[in-house]
PDB file of N, CA, C and O in Angstrom, chain B, residues numbered from 101:
ATOM      1  N   UNK B 101      89.080  98.495  54.765  1.00  0.00           N
ATOM      2  CA  UNK B 101      88.848  98.901  56.117  1.00  0.00           C
ATOM      3  C   UNK B 101      90.056  99.710  56.585  1.00  0.00           C
ATOM      4  O   UNK B 101      91.195  99.280  56.400  1.00  0.00           O
ATOM      5  N   UNK B 102      89.833 100.823  57.163  1.00  0.00           N
ATOM      6  CA  UNK B 102      90.901 101.701  57.617  1.00  0.00           C
ATOM      7  C   UNK B 102      91.476 101.190  58.929  1.00  0.00           C
ATOM      8  O   UNK B 102      90.757 100.700  59.799  1.00  0.00           O
ATOM      9  N   UNK B 103      92.782 101.318  59.045  1.00  0.00           N
ATOM     10  CA  UNK B 103      93.442 100.918  60.279  1.00  0.00           C
ATOM     11  C   UNK B 103      93.337 102.045  61.289  1.00  0.00           C
ATOM     12  O   UNK B 103      93.440 103.225  60.953  1.00  0.00           O
ATOM     13  N   UNK B 104      93.130 101.650  62.529  1.00  0.00           N
ATOM     14  CA  UNK B 104      93.100 102.667  63.574  1.00  0.00           C
ATOM     15  C   UNK B 104      94.451 102.681  64.263  1.00  0.00           C
ATOM     16  O   UNK B 104      95.037 101.634  64.541  1.00  0.00           O
ATOM     17  N   UNK B 105      94.922 103.854  64.528  1.00  0.00           N
ATOM     18  CA  UNK B 105      96.221 103.991  65.169  1.00  0.00           C
ATOM     19  C   UNK B 105      96.015 103.986  66.678  1.00  0.00           C
ATOM     20  O   UNK B 105      95.270 104.797  67.226  1.00  0.00           O
ATOM     21  N   UNK B 106      96.692 103.057  67.329  1.00  0.00           N
ATOM     22  CA  UNK B 106      96.579 102.948  68.775  1.00  0.00           C
ATOM     23  C   UNK B 106      97.688 103.757  69.424  1.00  0.00           C
ATOM     24  O   UNK B 106      98.840 103.720  68.992  1.00  0.00           O
ATOM     25  N   UNK B 107      97.323 104.483  70.463  1.00  0.00           N
ATOM     26  CA  UNK B 107      98.316 105.276  71.174  1.00  0.00           C
ATOM     27  C   UNK B 107      98.193 105.019  72.672  1.00  0.00           C
ATOM     28  O   UNK B 107      97.129 104.665  73.180  1.00  0.00           O
ATOM     29  N   UNK B 108      99.291 105.204  73.345  1.00  0.00           N
ATOM     30  CA  UNK B 108      99.285 105.127  74.801  1.00  0.00           C
ATOM     31  C   UNK B 108      98.931 103.756  75.339  1.00  0.00           C
ATOM     32  O   UNK B 108      99.483 102.742  74.912  1.00  0.00           O
ATOM     33  N   UNK B 109      97.989 103.741  76.297  1.00  0.00           N
ATOM     34  CA  UNK B 109      97.606 102.506  76.981  1.00  0.00           C
ATOM     35  C   UNK B 109      96.924 101.517  76.044  1.00  0.00           C
ATOM     36  O   UNK B 109      97.078 100.306  76.200  1.00  0.00           O
ATOM     37  N   UNK B 110      96.165 102.029  75.066  1.00  0.00           N
ATOM     38  CA  UNK B 110      95.505 101.131  74.115  1.00  0.00           C
ATOM     39  C   UNK B 110      96.536 100.302  73.363  1.00  0.00           C
ATOM     40  O   UNK B 110      96.354  99.102  73.157  1.00  0.00           O
ATOM     41  N   UNK B 111      97.602 100.943  72.964  1.00  0.00           N
ATOM     42  CA  UNK B 111      98.668 100.238  72.232  1.00  0.00           C
ATOM     43  C   UNK B 111      99.333  99.196  73.127  1.00  0.00           C
ATOM     44  O   UNK B 111      99.582  98.069  72.699  1.00  0.00           O
ATOM     45  N   UNK B 112      99.619  99.578  74.371  1.00  0.00           N
ATOM     46  CA  UNK B 112     100.246  98.649  75.301  1.00  0.00           C
ATOM     47  C   UNK B 112      99.353  97.432  75.540  1.00  0.00           C
ATOM     48  O   UNK B 112      99.831  96.298  75.566  1.00  0.00           O
ATOM     49  N   UNK B 113      98.051  97.676  75.712  1.00  0.00           N
ATOM     50  CA  UNK B 113      97.119  96.566  75.936  1.00  0.00           C
ATOM     51  C   UNK B 113      97.063  95.650  74.715  1.00  0.00           C
ATOM     52  O   UNK B 113      97.054  94.426  74.848  1.00  0.00           O
ATOM     53  N   UNK B 114      97.025  96.242  73.543  1.00  0.00           N
ATOM     54  CA  UNK B 114      96.969  95.457  72.308  1.00  0.00           C
ATOM     55  C   UNK B 114      98.240  94.617  72.152  1.00  0.00           C
ATOM     56  O   UNK B 114      98.166  93.441  71.797  1.00  0.00           O
ATOM     57  N   UNK B 115      99.397  95.212  72.415  1.00  0.00           N
ATOM     58  CA  UNK B 115     100.657  94.482  72.327  1.00  0.00           C
ATOM     59  C   UNK B 115     100.712  93.346  73.348  1.00  0.00           C
ATOM     60  O   UNK B 115     101.205  92.259  73.046  1.00  0.00           O
ATOM     61  N   UNK B 116     100.208  93.600  74.552  1.00  0.00           N
ATOM     62  CA  UNK B 116     100.192  92.567  75.584  1.00  0.00           C
ATOM     63  C   UNK B 116      99.278  91.409  75.176  1.00  0.00           C
ATOM     64  O   UNK B 116      99.609  90.247  75.412  1.00  0.00           O
ATOM     65  N   UNK B 117      98.139  91.717  74.570  1.00  0.00           N
ATOM     66  CA  UNK B 117      97.231  90.671  74.088  1.00  0.00           C
ATOM     67  C   UNK B 117      97.898  89.853  72.986  1.00  0.00           C
ATOM     68  O   UNK B 117      97.783  88.627  72.963  1.00  0.00           O
ATOM     69  N   UNK B 118      98.589  90.521  72.081  1.00  0.00           N
ATOM     70  CA  UNK B 118      99.281  89.820  71.001  1.00  0.00           C
ATOM     71  C   UNK B 118     100.394  88.930  71.555  1.00  0.00           C
ATOM     72  O   UNK B 118     100.598  87.813  71.081  1.00  0.00           O
ATOM     73  N   UNK B 119     101.109  89.434  72.561  1.00  0.00           N
ATOM     74  CA  UNK B 119     102.184  88.659  73.167  1.00  0.00           C
ATOM     75  C   UNK B 119     101.635  87.402  73.835  1.00  0.00           C
ATOM     76  O   UNK B 119     102.191  86.316  73.673  1.00  0.00           O
ATOM     77  N   UNK B 120     100.554  87.547  74.578  1.00  0.00           N
ATOM     78  CA  UNK B 120      99.944  86.398  75.244  1.00  0.00           C
ATOM     79  C   UNK B 120      99.420  85.389  74.225  1.00  0.00           C
ATOM     80  O   UNK B 120      99.545  84.180  74.420  1.00  0.00           O
ATOM     81  N   UNK B 121      98.831  85.892  73.137  1.00  0.00           N
ATOM     82  CA  UNK B 121      98.319  84.998  72.094  1.00  0.00           C
ATOM     83  C   UNK B 121      99.459  84.234  71.435  1.00  0.00           C
ATOM     84  O   UNK B 121      99.316  83.052  71.123  1.00  0.00           O
ATOM     85  N   UNK B 122     100.590  84.901  71.220  1.00  0.00           N
ATOM     86  CA  UNK B 122     101.750  84.247  70.607  1.00  0.00           C
ATOM     87  C   UNK B 122     102.312  83.175  71.535  1.00  0.00           C
ATOM     88  O   UNK B 122     102.670  82.088  71.083  1.00  0.00           O
ATOM     89  N   UNK B 123     102.390  83.474  72.821  1.00  0.00           N
ATOM     90  CA  UNK B 123     102.888  82.494  73.787  1.00  0.00           C
ATOM     91  C   UNK B 123     101.969  81.282  73.825  1.00  0.00           C
ATOM     92  O   UNK B 123     102.432  80.141  73.838  1.00  0.00           O
ATOM     93  N   UNK B 124     100.672  81.533  73.842  1.00  0.00           N
ATOM     94  CA  UNK B 124      99.700  80.435  73.883  1.00  0.00           C
ATOM     95  C   UNK B 124      99.782  79.588  72.619  1.00  0.00           C
ATOM     96  O   UNK B 124      99.667  78.365  72.691  1.00  0.00           O
ATOM     97  N   UNK B 125      99.977  80.214  71.472  1.00  0.00           N
ATOM     98  CA  UNK B 125     100.052  79.485  70.202  1.00  0.00           C
ATOM     99  C   UNK B 125     101.325  78.652  70.119  1.00  0.00           C
ATOM    100  O   UNK B 125     101.323  77.577  69.519  1.00  0.00           O
ATOM    101  N   UNK B 126     102.412  79.139  70.717  1.00  0.00           N
ATOM    102  CA  UNK B 126     103.694  78.440  70.637  1.00  0.00           C
ATOM    103  C   UNK B 126     103.882  77.388  71.727  1.00  0.00           C
ATOM    104  O   UNK B 126     104.844  76.621  71.685  1.00  0.00           O
ATOM    105  N   UNK B 127     102.984  77.346  72.690  1.00  0.00           N
ATOM    106  CA  UNK B 127     103.103  76.394  73.790  1.00  0.00           C
ATOM    107  C   UNK B 127     102.942  74.969  73.257  1.00  0.00           C
ATOM    108  O   UNK B 127     102.010  74.675  72.509  1.00  0.00           O
ATOM    109  N   UNK B 128     103.855  74.101  73.651  1.00  0.00           N
ATOM    110  CA  UNK B 128     103.801  72.716  73.190  1.00  0.00           C
ATOM    111  C   UNK B 128     102.699  71.975  73.935  1.00  0.00           C
ATOM    112  O   UNK B 128     102.506  72.143  75.139  1.00  0.00           O
ATOM    113  N   UNK B 129     101.993  71.162  73.190  1.00  0.00           N
ATOM    114  CA  UNK B 129     100.935  70.369  73.796  1.00  0.00           C
ATOM    115  C   UNK B 129     101.534  69.074  74.322  1.00  0.00           C
ATOM    116  O   UNK B 129     102.385  68.470  73.669  1.00  0.00           O
ATOM    117  N   UNK B 130     101.097  68.651  75.489  1.00  0.00           N
ATOM    118  CA  UNK B 130     101.578  67.398  76.073  1.00  0.00           C
ATOM    119  C   UNK B 130     100.902  66.234  75.380  1.00  0.00           C
ATOM    120  O   UNK B 130      99.708  66.266  75.081  1.00  0.00           O
ATOM    121  N   UNK B 131     101.700  65.200  75.131  1.00  0.00           N
ATOM    122  CA  UNK B 131     101.170  64.008  74.487  1.00  0.00           C
ATOM    123  C   UNK B 131     101.415  62.823  75.397  1.00  0.00           C
ATOM    124  O   UNK B 131     102.400  62.784  76.134  1.00  0.00           O
ATOM    125  N   UNK B 132     100.527  61.873  75.342  1.00  0.00           N
ATOM    126  CA  UNK B 132     100.678  60.701  76.196  1.00  0.00           C
ATOM    127  C   UNK B 132     101.754  59.779  75.631  1.00  0.00           C
ATOM    128  O   UNK B 132     101.984  59.762  74.422  1.00  0.00           O
ATOM    129  N   UNK B 133     102.413  59.015  76.498  1.00  0.00           N
ATOM    130  CA  UNK B 133     103.418  58.057  76.021  1.00  0.00           C
ATOM    131  C   UNK B 133     102.817  57.025  75.066  1.00  0.00           C
ATOM    132  O   UNK B 133     103.483  56.591  74.126  1.00  0.00           O
ATOM    133  N   UNK B 134     101.574  56.635  75.299  1.00  0.00           N
ATOM    134  CA  UNK B 134     100.927  55.661  74.413  1.00  0.00           C
ATOM    135  C   UNK B 134     100.815  56.224  73.001  1.00  0.00           C
ATOM    136  O   UNK B 134     101.055  55.510  72.028  1.00  0.00           O
ATOM    137  N   UNK B 135     100.454  57.494  72.883  1.00  0.00           N
ATOM    138  CA  UNK B 135     100.346  58.136  71.567  1.00  0.00           C
ATOM    139  C   UNK B 135     101.716  58.197  70.898  1.00  0.00           C
ATOM    140  O   UNK B 135     101.835  57.978  69.692  1.00  0.00           O
ATOM    141  N   UNK B 136     102.750  58.495  71.686  1.00  0.00           N
ATOM    142  CA  UNK B 136     104.107  58.562  71.151  1.00  0.00           C
ATOM    143  C   UNK B 136     104.516  57.223  70.555  1.00  0.00           C
ATOM    144  O   UNK B 136     104.993  57.168  69.421  1.00  0.00           O
ATOM    145  N   UNK B 137     104.333  56.133  71.319  1.00  0.00           N
ATOM    146  CA  UNK B 137     104.746  54.816  70.828  1.00  0.00           C
ATOM    147  C   UNK B 137     103.890  54.359  69.654  1.00  0.00           C
ATOM    148  O   UNK B 137     104.374  53.655  68.769  1.00  0.00           O
ATOM    149  N   UNK B 138     102.636  54.752  69.643  1.00  0.00           N
ATOM    150  CA  UNK B 138     101.769  54.435  68.503  1.00  0.00           C
ATOM    151  C   UNK B 138     102.303  55.124  67.247  1.00  0.00           C
ATOM    152  O   UNK B 138     102.324  54.530  66.169  1.00  0.00           O
ATOM    153  N   UNK B 139     102.731  56.367  67.390  1.00  0.00           N
ATOM    154  CA  UNK B 139     103.305  57.101  66.259  1.00  0.00           C
ATOM    155  C   UNK B 139     104.635  56.493  65.815  1.00  0.00           C
ATOM    156  O   UNK B 139     104.929  56.443  64.621  1.00  0.00           O
ATOM    157  N   UNK B 140     105.437  56.031  66.776  1.00  0.00           N
ATOM    158  CA  UNK B 140     106.720  55.399  66.446  1.00  0.00           C
ATOM    159  C   UNK B 140     106.485  54.150  65.613  1.00  0.00           C
ATOM    160  O   UNK B 140     107.140  53.952  64.589  1.00  0.00           O
ATOM    161  N   UNK B 141     105.554  53.305  66.045  1.00  0.00           N
ATOM    162  CA  UNK B 141     105.244  52.078  65.304  1.00  0.00           C
ATOM    163  C   UNK B 141     104.732  52.426  63.914  1.00  0.00           C
ATOM    164  O   UNK B 141     105.093  51.778  62.931  1.00  0.00           O
ATOM    165  N   UNK B 142     103.895  53.444  63.836  1.00  0.00           N
ATOM    166  CA  UNK B 142     103.361  53.873  62.543  1.00  0.00           C
ATOM    167  C   UNK B 142     104.484  54.305  61.599  1.00  0.00           C
ATOM    168  O   UNK B 142     104.474  53.955  60.419  1.00  0.00           O
ATOM    169  N   UNK B 143     105.448  55.063  62.116  1.00  0.00           N
ATOM    170  CA  UNK B 143     106.561  55.512  61.281  1.00  0.00           C
ATOM    171  C   UNK B 143     107.471  54.354  60.885  1.00  0.00           C
ATOM    172  O   UNK B 143     107.977  54.320  59.763  1.00  0.00           O
ATOM    173  N   UNK B 144     107.683  53.407  61.796  1.00  0.00           N
ATOM    174  CA  UNK B 144     108.539  52.261  61.483  1.00  0.00           C
ATOM    175  C   UNK B 144     107.928  51.381  60.400  1.00  0.00           C
ATOM    176  O   UNK B 144     108.653  50.713  59.663  1.00  0.00           O
ATOM    177  N   UNK B 145     106.618  51.373  60.298  1.00  0.00           N
ATOM    178  CA  UNK B 145     105.962  50.607  59.236  1.00  0.00           C
ATOM    179  C   UNK B 145     106.210  51.237  57.870  1.00  0.00           C
ATOM    180  O   UNK B 145     106.134  50.555  56.847  1.00  0.00           O
ATOM    181  N   UNK B 146     106.505  52.526  57.849  1.00  0.00           N
ATOM    182  CA  UNK B 146     106.747  53.234  56.588  1.00  0.00           C
ATOM    183  C   UNK B 146     108.181  53.062  56.087  1.00  0.00           C
ATOM    184  O   UNK B 146     108.479  53.381  54.935  1.00  0.00           O
ATOM    185  N   UNK B 147     109.070  52.560  56.948  1.00  0.00           N
ATOM    186  CA  UNK B 147     110.481  52.422  56.600  1.00  0.00           C
ATOM    187  C   UNK B 147     110.664  51.319  55.571  1.00  0.00           C
ATOM    188  O   UNK B 147     110.057  50.253  55.674  1.00  0.00           O
ATOM    189  N   UNK B 148     111.510  51.584  54.575  1.00  0.00           N
ATOM    190  CA  UNK B 148     111.878  50.559  53.604  1.00  0.00           C
ATOM    191  C   UNK B 148     113.128  49.873  54.136  1.00  0.00           C
ATOM    192  O   UNK B 148     114.217  50.445  54.110  1.00  0.00           O
ATOM    193  N   UNK B 149     112.967  48.646  54.620  1.00  0.00           N
ATOM    194  CA  UNK B 149     114.065  47.919  55.230  1.00  0.00           C
ATOM    195  C   UNK B 149     114.891  47.232  54.160  1.00  0.00           C
ATOM    196  O   UNK B 149     114.365  46.826  53.124  1.00  0.00           O
ATOM    197  N   UNK B 150     116.190  47.100  54.413  1.00  0.00           N
ATOM    198  CA  UNK B 150     117.091  46.425  53.477  1.00  0.00           C
ATOM    199  C   UNK B 150     116.832  44.918  53.511  1.00  0.00           C
ATOM    200  O   UNK B 150     116.504  44.349  54.552  1.00  0.00           O
ATOM    201  N   UNK B 151     116.988  44.291  52.348  1.00  0.00           N
ATOM    202  CA  UNK B 151     116.860  42.835  52.280  1.00  0.00           C
ATOM    203  C   UNK B 151     118.131  42.217  52.864  1.00  0.00           C
ATOM    204  O   UNK B 151     119.148  42.901  52.976  1.00  0.00           O
ATOM    205  N   UNK B 152     118.091  40.941  53.236  1.00  0.00           N
ATOM    206  CA  UNK B 152     119.307  40.309  53.774  1.00  0.00           C
ATOM    207  C   UNK B 152     120.485  40.391  52.799  1.00  0.00           C
ATOM    208  O   UNK B 152     121.627  40.568  53.222  1.00  0.00           O
ATOM    209  N   UNK B 153     120.215  40.265  51.510  1.00  0.00           N
ATOM    210  CA  UNK B 153     121.284  40.344  50.511  1.00  0.00           C
ATOM    211  C   UNK B 153     121.898  41.754  50.495  1.00  0.00           C
ATOM    212  O   UNK B 153     123.119  41.906  50.459  1.00  0.00           O
ATOM    213  N   UNK B 154     121.045  42.767  50.524  1.00  0.00           N
ATOM    214  CA  UNK B 154     121.534  44.149  50.547  1.00  0.00           C
ATOM    215  C   UNK B 154     122.309  44.423  51.837  1.00  0.00           C
ATOM    216  O   UNK B 154     123.326  45.115  51.829  1.00  0.00           O
ATOM    217  N   UNK B 155     121.816  43.875  52.931  1.00  0.00           N
ATOM    218  CA  UNK B 155     122.461  44.082  54.222  1.00  0.00           C
ATOM    219  C   UNK B 155     123.883  43.530  54.221  1.00  0.00           C
ATOM    220  O   UNK B 155     124.804  44.176  54.721  1.00  0.00           O
ATOM    221  N   UNK B 156     124.060  42.341  53.662  1.00  0.00           N
ATOM    222  CA  UNK B 156     125.397  41.741  53.568  1.00  0.00           C
ATOM    223  C   UNK B 156     126.293  42.591  52.669  1.00  0.00           C
ATOM    224  O   UNK B 156     127.461  42.821  52.981  1.00  0.00           O
ATOM    225  N   UNK B 157     125.734  43.053  51.554  1.00  0.00           N
ATOM    226  CA  UNK B 157     126.497  43.875  50.603  1.00  0.00           C
ATOM    227  C   UNK B 157     126.964  45.180  51.271  1.00  0.00           C
ATOM    228  O   UNK B 157     128.133  45.552  51.174  1.00  0.00           O
ATOM    229  N   UNK B 158     126.043  45.859  51.941  1.00  0.00           N
ATOM    230  CA  UNK B 158     126.381  47.129  52.588  1.00  0.00           C
ATOM    231  C   UNK B 158     127.348  46.924  53.758  1.00  0.00           C
ATOM    232  O   UNK B 158     128.251  47.734  53.969  1.00  0.00           O
ATOM    233  N   UNK B 159     127.158  45.848  54.510  1.00  0.00           N
ATOM    234  CA  UNK B 159     128.060  45.559  55.632  1.00  0.00           C
ATOM    235  C   UNK B 159     129.470  45.284  55.128  1.00  0.00           C
ATOM    236  O   UNK B 159     130.446  45.711  55.746  1.00  0.00           O
ATOM    237  N   UNK B 160     129.582  44.574  54.010  1.00  0.00           N
ATOM    238  CA  UNK B 160     130.892  44.306  53.411  1.00  0.00           C
ATOM    239  C   UNK B 160     131.572  45.583  52.964  1.00  0.00           C
ATOM    240  O   UNK B 160     132.778  45.750  53.143  1.00  0.00           O
ATOM    241  N   UNK B 161     130.788  46.491  52.377  1.00  0.00           N
ATOM    242  CA  UNK B 161     131.355  47.766  51.931  1.00  0.00           C
ATOM    243  C   UNK B 161     131.867  48.576  53.126  1.00  0.00           C
ATOM    244  O   UNK B 161     132.942  49.172  53.060  1.00  0.00           O
ATOM    245  N   UNK B 162     131.106  48.594  54.200  1.00  0.00           N
ATOM    246  CA  UNK B 162     131.519  49.330  55.401  1.00  0.00           C
ATOM    247  C   UNK B 162     132.782  48.711  55.995  1.00  0.00           C
ATOM    248  O   UNK B 162     133.710  49.426  56.371  1.00  0.00           O
ATOM    249  N   UNK B 163     132.815  47.391  56.079  1.00  0.00           N
ATOM    250  CA  UNK B 163     133.982  46.697  56.621  1.00  0.00           C
ATOM    251  C   UNK B 163     135.231  46.972  55.780  1.00  0.00           C
ATOM    252  O   UNK B 163     136.308  47.216  56.324  1.00  0.00           O
ATOM    253  N   UNK B 164     135.084  46.933  54.452  1.00  0.00           N
ATOM    254  CA  UNK B 164     136.215  47.218  53.562  1.00  0.00           C
ATOM    255  C   UNK B 164     136.710  48.649  53.765  1.00  0.00           C
ATOM    256  O   UNK B 164     137.917  48.884  53.817  1.00  0.00           O
ATOM    257  N   UNK B 165     135.799  49.593  53.877  1.00  0.00           N
ATOM    258  CA  UNK B 165     136.168  50.989  54.092  1.00  0.00           C
ATOM    259  C   UNK B 165     136.919  51.145  55.412  1.00  0.00           C
ATOM    260  O   UNK B 165     137.913  51.869  55.476  1.00  0.00           O
ATOM    261  N   UNK B 166     136.456  50.479  56.455  1.00  0.00           N
ATOM    262  CA  UNK B 166     137.118  50.564  57.761  1.00  0.00           C
ATOM    263  C   UNK B 166     138.530  49.998  57.684  1.00  0.00           C
ATOM    264  O   UNK B 166     139.464  50.577  58.237  1.00  0.00           O
ATOM    265  N   UNK B 167     138.687  48.872  57.004  1.00  0.00           N
ATOM    266  CA  UNK B 167     140.011  48.249  56.878  1.00  0.00           C
ATOM    267  C   UNK B 167     140.968  49.157  56.110  1.00  0.00           C
ATOM    268  O   UNK B 167     142.108  49.359  56.531  1.00  0.00           O
ATOM    269  N   UNK B 168     140.507  49.702  54.986  1.00  0.00           N
ATOM    270  CA  UNK B 168     141.354  50.598  54.186  1.00  0.00           C
ATOM    271  C   UNK B 168     141.740  51.831  55.003  1.00  0.00           C
ATOM    272  O   UNK B 168     142.897  52.250  54.991  1.00  0.00           O
ATOM    273  N   UNK B 169     140.782  52.400  55.703  1.00  0.00           N
ATOM    274  CA  UNK B 169     141.058  53.580  56.524  1.00  0.00           C
ATOM    275  C   UNK B 169     142.060  53.252  57.630  1.00  0.00           C
ATOM    276  O   UNK B 169     142.965  54.043  57.897  1.00  0.00           O
ATOM    277  N   UNK B 170     141.909  52.103  58.270  1.00  0.00           N
ATOM    278  CA  UNK B 170     142.836  51.699  59.332  1.00  0.00           C
ATOM    279  C   UNK B 170     144.246  51.523  58.782  1.00  0.00           C
ATOM    280  O   UNK B 170     145.217  51.916  59.430  1.00  0.00           O
ATOM    281  N   UNK B 171     144.367  50.938  57.595  1.00  0.00           N
ATOM    282  CA  UNK B 171     145.689  50.759  56.977  1.00  0.00           C
ATOM    283  C   UNK B 171     146.325  52.111  56.676  1.00  0.00           C
ATOM    284  O   UNK B 171     147.505  52.322  56.956  1.00  0.00           O
ATOM    285  N   UNK B 172     145.547  53.024  56.109  1.00  0.00           N
ATOM    286  CA  UNK B 172     146.071  54.357  55.781  1.00  0.00           C
ATOM    287  C   UNK B 172     146.534  55.077  57.048  1.00  0.00           C
ATOM    288  O   UNK B 172     147.618  55.658  57.072  1.00  0.00           O
ATOM    289  N   UNK B 173     145.723  55.040  58.089  1.00  0.00           N
ATOM    290  CA  UNK B 173     146.098  55.713  59.341  1.00  0.00           C
ATOM    291  C   UNK B 173     147.333  55.060  59.952  1.00  0.00           C
ATOM    292  O   UNK B 173     148.213  55.757  60.455  1.00  0.00           O
ATOM    293  N   UNK B 174     147.409  53.731  59.913  1.00  0.00           N
ATOM    294  CA  UNK B 174     148.577  53.023  60.439  1.00  0.00           C
ATOM    295  C   UNK B 174     149.843  53.387  59.699  1.00  0.00           C
ATOM    296  O   UNK B 174     150.880  53.619  60.321  1.00  0.00           O
ATOM    297  N   UNK B 175     149.776  53.442  58.362  1.00  0.00           N
ATOM    298  CA  UNK B 175     150.948  53.819  57.563  1.00  0.00           C
ATOM    299  C   UNK B 175     151.378  55.257  57.844  1.00  0.00           C
ATOM    300  O   UNK B 175     152.569  55.548  57.954  1.00  0.00           O
ATOM    301  N   UNK B 176     150.401  56.147  57.960  1.00  0.00           N
ATOM    302  CA  UNK B 176     150.732  57.543  58.271  1.00  0.00           C
ATOM    303  C   UNK B 176     151.386  57.642  59.653  1.00  0.00           C
ATOM    304  O   UNK B 176     152.336  58.404  59.836  1.00  0.00           O
ATOM    305  N   UNK B 177     150.884  56.879  60.617  1.00  0.00           N
ATOM    306  CA  UNK B 177     151.446  56.889  61.965  1.00  0.00           C
ATOM    307  C   UNK B 177     152.893  56.405  61.949  1.00  0.00           C
ATOM    308  O   UNK B 177     153.767  57.030  62.548  1.00  0.00           O
ATOM    309  N   UNK B 178     153.140  55.300  61.269  1.00  0.00           N
ATOM    310  CA  UNK B 178     154.506  54.767  61.186  1.00  0.00           C
ATOM    311  C   UNK B 178     155.427  55.739  60.458  1.00  0.00           C
ATOM    312  O   UNK B 178     156.564  55.957  60.878  1.00  0.00           O
ATOM    313  N   UNK B 179     154.938  56.320  59.369  1.00  0.00           N
ATOM    314  CA  UNK B 179     155.747  57.271  58.606  1.00  0.00           C
ATOM    315  C   UNK B 179     156.104  58.497  59.417  1.00  0.00           C
ATOM    316  O   UNK B 179     157.257  58.929  59.418  1.00  0.00           O
ATOM    317  N   UNK B 180     155.129  59.063  60.107  1.00  0.00           N
ATOM    318  CA  UNK B 180     155.400  60.246  60.927  1.00  0.00           C
ATOM    319  C   UNK B 180     156.297  59.904  62.116  1.00  0.00           C
ATOM    320  O   UNK B 180     157.147  60.705  62.504  1.00  0.00           O
ATOM    321  N   UNK B 181     156.109  58.718  62.693  1.00  0.00           N
ATOM    322  CA  UNK B 181     156.983  58.301  63.803  1.00  0.00           C
ATOM    323  C   UNK B 181     158.425  58.206  63.329  1.00  0.00           C
ATOM    324  O   UNK B 181     159.334  58.676  64.013  1.00  0.00           O
ATOM    325  N   UNK B 182     158.642  57.601  62.164  1.00  0.00           N
ATOM    326  CA  UNK B 182     159.990  57.475  61.610  1.00  0.00           C
ATOM    327  C   UNK B 182     160.569  58.848  61.290  1.00  0.00           C
ATOM    328  O   UNK B 182     161.749  59.099  61.537  1.00  0.00           O
ATOM    329  N   UNK B 183     159.751  59.729  60.746  1.00  0.00           N
ATOM    330  CA  UNK B 183     160.196  61.083  60.430  1.00  0.00           C
ATOM    331  C   UNK B 183     160.647  61.809  61.697  1.00  0.00           C
ATOM    332  O   UNK B 183     161.685  62.469  61.690  1.00  0.00           O
ATOM    333  N   UNK B 184     159.886  61.696  62.776  1.00  0.00           N
ATOM    334  CA  UNK B 184     160.271  62.341  64.031  1.00  0.00           C
ATOM    335  C   UNK B 184     161.540  61.721  64.606  1.00  0.00           C
ATOM    336  O   UNK B 184     162.371  62.424  65.179  1.00  0.00           O
ATOM    337  N   UNK B 185     161.691  60.402  64.455  1.00  0.00           N
ATOM    338  CA  UNK B 185     162.929  59.757  64.931  1.00  0.00           C
ATOM    339  C   UNK B 185     164.138  60.310  64.177  1.00  0.00           C
ATOM    340  O   UNK B 185     165.182  60.575  64.773  1.00  0.00           O
ATOM    341  N   UNK B 186     163.987  60.481  62.859  1.00  0.00           N
ATOM    342  CA  UNK B 186     165.089  61.008  62.050  1.00  0.00           C
ATOM    343  C   UNK B 186     165.379  62.454  62.428  1.00  0.00           C
ATOM    344  O   UNK B 186     166.537  62.830  62.616  1.00  0.00           O
ATOM    345  N   UNK B 187     164.332  63.265  62.540  1.00  0.00           N
ATOM    346  CA  UNK B 187     164.512  64.685  62.847  1.00  0.00           C
ATOM    347  C   UNK B 187     165.077  64.868  64.250  1.00  0.00           C
ATOM    348  O   UNK B 187     165.972  65.689  64.453  1.00  0.00           O
ATOM    349  N   UNK B 188     164.575  64.129  65.199  1.00  0.00           N
ATOM    350  CA  UNK B 188     165.026  64.293  66.585  1.00  0.00           C
ATOM    351  C   UNK B 188     166.228  63.415  66.920  1.00  0.00           C
ATOM    352  O   UNK B 188     166.830  63.574  67.981  1.00  0.00           O
ATOM    353  N   UNK B 189     166.583  62.493  66.028  1.00  0.00           N
ATOM    354  CA  UNK B 189     167.730  61.590  66.183  1.00  0.00           C
ATOM    355  C   UNK B 189     167.708  60.857  67.518  1.00  0.00           C
ATOM    356  O   UNK B 189     168.687  60.865  68.265  1.00  0.00           O
ATOM    357  N   UNK B 190     166.588  60.231  67.800  1.00  0.00           N
ATOM    358  CA  UNK B 190     166.494  59.411  69.005  1.00  0.00           C
ATOM    359  C   UNK B 190     166.471  57.948  68.590  1.00  0.00           C
ATOM    360  O   UNK B 190     165.811  57.592  67.615  1.00  0.00           O
ATOM    361  N   UNK B 191     167.180  57.103  69.314  1.00  0.00           N
ATOM    362  CA  UNK B 191     167.232  55.678  68.946  1.00  0.00           C
ATOM    363  C   UNK B 191     165.955  54.945  69.277  1.00  0.00           C
ATOM    364  O   UNK B 191     165.851  53.744  69.027  1.00  0.00           O
TER     365      UNK B 191
END
């Protein structure tokens, strides 16, 4: 099928129709809160939850990481404080 070349007002009208169609297609549809919560429950049923044993294991790993990080930051703070005391010679 051959394409027809639009000129002048025909082209403007065609572009305006395409613009309106694009806006209408991109417009978000409103959903009810009940539908939203129904979808949330549906998605939560699909989640693979950790077992109590895994939860304790992962919590221990996180706690250990936090402790190690706190120690490293504390040592760096003390070291830099001492370095500044030496450089600035303040008692």
